[in-house]
C-alpha positions in Angstrom: -0.6 26.0 -19.0 -1.6 29.9 -20.4 -4.6 31.8 -19.4 -7.1 33.3 -22.0 -7.2 37.0 -21.6 -10.8 36.6 -20.0 -9.1 34.7 -17.3 -10.2 31.3 -18.2 -8.3 28.4 -18.6 -9.1 26.2 -21.9 -9.8 22.3 -20.9 -10.6 19.6 -23.3 -10.3 15.8 -23.0 -10.0 13.5 -25.5 -10.4 9.5 -24.9 -10.4 7.5 -28.2 -13.0 4.5 -28.0 -13.0 1.7 -30.8 -10.5 2.6 -33.5 -12.5 1.7 -36.0 -14.9 4.3 -35.0 -12.5 7.2 -34.5 -13.3 10.7 -35.6 -10.6 13.3 -36.4 -13.7 16.0 -35.9 -13.4 15.1 -32.1 -10.2 16.4 -32.4 -10.3 19.2 -34.8 -13.9 20.3 -35.0 -16.4 19.6 -38.0 -18.6 21.0 -40.7 -21.9 22.2 -39.3 -24.0 20.8 -42.4 -27.4 22.7 -40.9 -25.7 26.0 -41.8 -24.6 25.6 -45.3 -27.8 26.5 -46.8 -27.5 30.0 -44.9 -24.1 30.4 -45.5 -23.8 29.1 -48.6 -20.5 27.2 -48.4 -18.8 24.8 -46.4 -15.7 26.8 -46.5 -17.4 29.6 -44.8 -15.6 29.6 -41.3 -19.1 30.4 -39.9 -20.3 27.1 -41.1 -17.7 25.3 -39.2 -17.9 24.1 -35.6 -14.8 24.5 -33.7 -15.9 22.3 -30.9 -13.0 19.6 -31.1 -10.7 19.2 -28.4 -7.8 20.9 -29.8 -10.1 24.0 -29.9 -11.5 23.9 -26.8 -8.0 23.2 -25.3 -6.5 26.5 -26.9 -4.6 28.6 -24.7 -5.0 26.2 -21.9 -4.8 22.3 -21.2 -5.8 19.1 -22.9 -5.7 15.8 -21.8 -5.3 13.0 -24.3 -6.7 9.4 -22.6 -5.0 6.3 -23.9 -3.1 8.2 -26.6 -1.5 5.3 -28.3 -4.7 3.4 -29.0 -5.5 6.2 -31.6 -5.5 5.6 -35.1 -1.9 7.3 -36.9 -3.9 10.0 -38.3 -4.7 11.6 -35.0 -0.9 11.7 -33.7 0.2 13.4 -37.2 -1.9 16.5 -36.0 -0.2 16.3 -32.6 3.2 16.3 -34.7 2.4 19.4 -36.4 1.0 21.2 -33.2 4.6 20.4 -31.2 6.4 21.1 -34.3 4.8 24.5 -35.8 2.3 25.2 -32.8 -0.7 25.0 -35.4 -3.2 22.2 -36.5 -5.4 21.6 -39.5 -9.2 22.0 -39.4 -10.9 20.6 -42.5 -11.1 22.9 -45.5 -9.6 25.7 -43.7 -6.2 27.2 -43.0 -3.9 26.1 -40.4 -5.1 27.3 -36.6 -2.5 28.5 -34.5 -2.8 26.7 -31.2 -0.9 27.4 -28.0 -1.6 24.5 -25.5 -0.3 21.6 -23.2 -1.5 18.2 -23.9 -1.2 15.5 -21.2 -1.4 12.0 -22.6 -1.2 8.9 -20.9 -0.9 5.2 -21.8 0.4 2.0 -20.5 4.1 0.9 -20.6 3.5 -2.2 -23.5 2.3 0.4 -26.1 4.7 3.0 -25.3 7.4 0.5 -26.0 5.8 -0.6 -29.0 5.4 3.1 -30.2 9.2 4.0 -29.4 10.5 0.4 -31.5 8.5 1.9 -34.5 11.2 4.1 -36.5 8.4 6.1 -37.8 7.4 7.4 -34.5 10.8 9.3 -34.0 9.6 12.5 -35.0 7.0 12.6 -32.3 8.8 10.9 -30.0 11.6 13.4 -29.7 9.1 16.1 -29.3 7.6 14.1 -25.8 8.5 14.5 -22.4 7.9 11.1 -21.1 7.2 10.7 -17.1 7.0 7.1 -15.9 4.3 6.8 -13.5 5.1 3.8 -11.4 2.9 1.5 -9.1 2.5 2.8 -5.3 5.3 1.1 -3.2 3.7 2.3 0.2 1.8 -0.7 2.0 -0.5 1.8 4.2 -1.3 3.9 0.6 -2.0 0.9 -1.1 -4.6 -0.4 1.5 -6.1 3.3 1.3 -6.2 2.7 -2.2 -8.3 -0.7 -1.9 -10.5 1.0 0.9 -11.4 3.7 -1.4 -11.9 1.9 -4.4 -14.3 -1.0 -2.0 -16.4 2.1 -0.6 -17.2 3.3 -4.4 -18.4 -0.1 -5.5 -21.4 -1.8 -4.8 -19.6 -3.8 -1.9 -20.0 -1.4 0.6 -22.4 -3.4 2.5 -19.7 -6.2 2.9 -17.7 -5.8 5.9 -14.0 -6.1 5.8 -12.2 -7.7 8.3 -9.0 -5.4 10.0 -6.2 -6.0 8.7 -7.6 -7.6 5.6 -6.8 -5.2 2.8 -3.4 -4.8 4.5 -2.6 -8.4 3.6 -3.5 -7.7 0.3 -1.8 -4.8 0.0 1.9 -6.5 1.5 0.9 -9.1 -1.3 0.9 -6.3 -3.9 3.8 -4.2 -2.8 6.2 -7.4 -2.7 5.4 -7.8 -6.2 6.1 -4.4 -7.6 9.8 -4.5 -5.3 13.4 -5.3 -7.0 15.5 -7.5 -4.8 18.4 -5.6 -3.2 22.1 -6.0 -3.4 22.4 -4.3 0.2 23.6 -6.7 2.6 20.8 -7.7 5.3 17.6 -6.4 3.6 15.6 -8.7 2.5 12.0 -7.8 0.5 10.1 -7.5 3.7 12.3 -5.2 5.4 12.5 -3.3 2.1 8.6 -2.9 2.4 8.6 -1.7 5.6 11.2 0.8 5.2 9.7 2.2 2.3 6.5 2.6 4.3 8.1 4.6 7.0 8.4 2.1 9.7 10.9 1.8 11.8 13.5 -0.9 11.2 16.3 -1.5 13.8 19.9 -0.7 12.4 18.7 1.0 9.3 18.4 4.8 8.9 17.0 7.5 6.3 20.3 7.1 4.4 20.0 3.6 3.6 16.3 4.1 2.9 17.6 6.5 -0.1 20.2 4.1 -0.8 17.3 1.5 -1.9 15.0 4.2 -3.8 17.9 5.3 -5.7 19.2 1.5 -6.6 16.5 1.1 -9.5 14.8 4.1 -10.9 12.3 1.7 -13.0 11.1 0.1 -9.5 7.2 -0.1 -9.5 6.8 -0.2 -13.3 5.8 -3.8 -13.0 4.2 -6.2 -10.5 0.4 -6.8 -9.8 -2.2 -3.8 -10.1 -4.9 -2.7 -7.6 -7.4 -3.4 -10.2 -6.3 -7.4 -10.1 -7.0 -7.2 -6.2 -10.1 -5.6 -6.2 -11.5 -8.2 -9.2 -10.5 -10.9 -7.0 -12.2 -9.4 -4.2 -15.3 -8.8 -5.9 -15.4 -12.4 -7.5 -14.8 -13.8 -4.2 -17.9 -11.7 -3.0 -20.2 -12.7 -5.5 -19.4 -16.8 -5.7 -19.3 -16.9 -1.7 -22.4 -14.1 -1.1 -20.4 -13.5 2.5 -21.4 -10.5 4.6 -17.7 -10.6 6.2 -14.2 -10.7 4.4 -11.1 -11.7 6.4 -7.0 -11.6 5.4 -7.7 -15.0 4.5 -10.5 -15.1 2.3 -8.7 -12.0 0.4 -5.6 -14.1 0.0 -7.2 -17.1 -1.2 -9.1 -15.0 -3.7 -5.8 -13.9 -5.1 -4.2 -16.8 -5.2 -7.0 -18.5 -7.3 -6.7 -15.8 -9.3 -3.3 -16.5 -10.5 -4.2 -19.5 -12.7 -6.7 -17.1 -14.5 -4.1 -14.3 -15.1 -3.2 -14.4 -19.0 0.1 -12.7 -18.7 1.5 -13.8 -15.5 4.4 -16.3 -16.8 5.3 -19.6 -14.4 8.4 -17.8 -13.0 6.1 -15.1 -12.1 3.3 -17.1 -10.6 5.8 -19.2 -8.4 7.4 -16.0 -6.9 3.7 -14.5 -6.5 2.9 -17.7 -4.2 5.8 -17.0 -2.2 4.7 -13.5 -1.7 1.1 -14.8 -0.8 2.6 -17.0 1.9 4.9 -14.0 3.3 1.6 -11.8 3.1 -0.1 -14.7 5.5 3.1 -15.3 8.0 2.7 -11.3 8.1 -0.8 -11.4 8.8 -0.5 -14.7 11.4 1.8 -11.9 13.4 -0.6 -9.2 13.5 -3.6 -11.7 14.0 -1.5 -13.4 17.3 -0.9 -9.7 19.1 -4.8 -8.8 18.1 -5.5 -11.4 20.4 -2.8 -10.9 22.5 -4.0 -7.2 23.3 -7.5 -8.6 23.6 -6.9 -11.1 26.3 -4.5 -8.9 28.3 -6.6 -6.4 30.3 -5.2 -2.9 30.1 -2.7 -4.2 27.5 -0.9 -0.7 27.6 -0.8 -0.5 31.1 0.8 -4.2 31.6 3.3 -3.3 28.8 4.5 -0.2 30.3 4.7 -2.1 33.9 6.5 -4.7 32.8 8.8 -2.3 30.8 9.9 0.0 33.8 10.2 -3.0 36.0 13.1 -4.0 33.2 14.5 -0.6 33.3 14.6 -0.6 37.0 16.8 -3.8 36.5 19.1 -3.1 33.8 20.0 0.1 35.1 20.9 -1.8 38.4 22.4 -4.3 36.4 24.6 -1.8 34.6 25.7 0.4 37.2 26.8 -2.3 39.6 24.1 -1.3 42.3 21.3 -3.0 44.0 17.9 -2.3 43.8 15.0 -1.8 46.5 12.4 -4.1 46.7 8.7 -2.2 46.4 7.2 -4.1 48.8 9.7 -5.0 51.7 12.0 -2.2 51.0 15.0 -4.4 51.2 18.2 -4.0 48.7 18.1 -6.9 46.4 20.1 -8.0 43.6 18.9 -7.3 39.8 16.2 -9.7 38.8 18.4 -11.6 36.0 15.6 -14.2 35.5 13.2 -11.3 34.6 15.6 -9.5 32.3 16.6 -13.0 30.5 13.0 -13.9 30.0 12.1 -10.9 28.2 15.8 -10.8 25.9 15.3 -14.3 25.0 12.0 -13.7 23.2 14.0 -11.6 20.6 17.0 -14.0 20.5 19.4 -11.9 22.9 22.5 -14.3 23.8 23.8 -14.7 27.4 26.9 -12.8 25.8 25.0 -9.9 24.1 22.8 -9.2 26.8 25.2 -6.8 28.4 25.5 -4.9 24.8 21.6 -4.7 24.7 20.9 -3.4 28.1 23.7 -0.7 28.0 22.1 0.2 24.5 18.6 0.7 25.9 20.4 3.0 28.6 21.6 5.1 25.9 18.8 5.4 23.9 17.1 6.8 27.4 19.8 9.0 27.9 19.7 10.0 24.6 15.7 10.9 24.8 16.2 12.9 28.2 18.6 15.4 26.8 15.5 16.4 24.0 13.1 16.3 26.9 11.3 13.3 25.7 10.4 10.5 27.8 11.6 6.9 26.5 8.6 4.6 25.9 9.0 0.9 25.5 7.5 1.3 21.8 10.2 3.5 21.0 12.8 0.7 20.5 11.3 -2.2 17.8 13.1 -5.0 19.3 12.5 -3.8 23.2 9.1 -3.3 22.1 8.5 -6.6 20.7 10.6 -8.5 23.3 7.8 -6.9 25.6 5.1 -8.2 23.6 6.1 -11.5 23.1 6.6 -12.0 27.0 3.2 -10.7 27.6 2.0 -13.4 25.3 4.2 -16.1 26.3 2.9 -15.4 29.7 -0.7 -15.7 28.5 -0.2 -18.1 25.9 -1.6 -21.0 27.6 -4.6 -19.7 28.7 -5.3 -18.3 25.0 -4.5 -21.7 23.6 -6.9 -23.5 25.7 -9.6 -20.9 25.4 -9.5 -20.4 21.7 -9.0 -24.0 20.8 -11.5 -25.7 23.3 -14.7 -26.8 21.2 -17.1 -27.2 24.3 -15.4 -24.2 26.6 -16.8 -24.3 30.1 -18.5 -21.6 31.7 -15.5 -19.5 32.8 -13.8 -20.0 29.5 -16.9 -19.1 27.5 -17.2 -16.0 29.6 -13.4 -15.0 28.8 -14.0 -15.9 25.1 -17.3 -13.3 25.0 -15.2 -10.7 26.4 -12.4 -10.9 24.1 -15.0 -10.7 21.4 -16.8 -8.0 22.6 -13.2 -6.3 22.9 -12.3 -7.0 19.4 -15.9 -5.8 18.3 -15.5 -2.4 20.4 -12.2 -1.6 20.4 -10.4 -3.0 17.1 -13.3 -2.9 14.8 -14.2 -6.4 13.8 -18.0 -7.7 13.3 -18.9 -11.0 15.5 -18.3 -13.0 12.7 -14.7 -12.3 11.9 -14.0 -11.8 15.4 -14.9 -15.3 16.4 -12.9 -16.5 13.1 -9.8 -14.5 14.4 -9.9 -16.5 17.7 -10.2 -19.9 15.8 -7.8 -19.2 13.4 -5.1 -18.2 16.3 -6.0 -21.0 18.3 -5.1 -23.1 15.4 -1.6 -21.4 15.0 -1.0 -21.9 18.8 -1.7 -25.6 18.3 0.9 -26.0 15.5 
């Protein structure tokens, strides 16, 4: 980009409308017929309006929107501009131009353009930059939130994790199956989003990202998801929309999507199922946290108890009972009740416990305290253990059609916690409790 002598940057924007109504004057300027009587000739420079986008952007930058939707005669001007550094304006001599043109188009139009041999001259003067769809779930969720916030859907409450479920579906449609052993699309999605996946490091992430350079150039675009959400809101006229409502709307729209083949539709239906399973786990955890009073404290207490026992187990020592002050053996039953939550076998328990102690030692050397959520599998085990202990209570409380007074009181307390601490409204909080109750009854 080059500054003009007075320090300003020339900026132009050209956006073609209907090809039949496109006018080259929008690019190069045109004759001002009102001045012809004054100056006597159409060829007089003073009778010309140098107000085309190429004129405005001289010594600066021009954005060419949907470039390949233009008529060919518009592209001829670009050829002269890129090749000779000038362009032709009506009845006048060539106008020198020193500017940068940033153009954009979609992939299908670009492929048609490069397939036409007549376009080789202009094609060789382009620097092509593929812009793939976003591949991070957290960023995709922000895109949806922003688009909804800017629309007339702002009055509708979107339940927590609803947009994330839609984002999971969208990202899965854009990812390609990796050849790396042990990595499925869900793990790949989590790695791309910056989540820690047990057994994989930053080097693995870079390897995955370098495997397919064109990854993200296909799949579902954000507009489709937003359109489906809008369509569902219009049809149902609802005040709150949850994850299941959005996934159902996306599924219903697949049959109406003209560019999706039968094979793609089958794949997309599978991705909707995966997105729902992901949401099911989140929903259970949300209710679990709401049911467990002071969840973090409960988890930390269980975690500290587990650490005391595995330290005693690995060091072949006894531990002291906090109540009687007696020396007792490690509580094998407690340790196994936690480890079994994530499938740690009897043969693998010693290696797992030693791994935890090594991780604690590594954190200690760096002057950091090791928390239960610093190890994905241990965090999952503790959360599942807490939830398993409460499962019957949750199941009875959430699935009872006519709860008694104590159950009703607990439901109201949990609903209030979901509303006050987790961003739910009364509608989606009750829906969540009913849904988790149905999951636990399966």
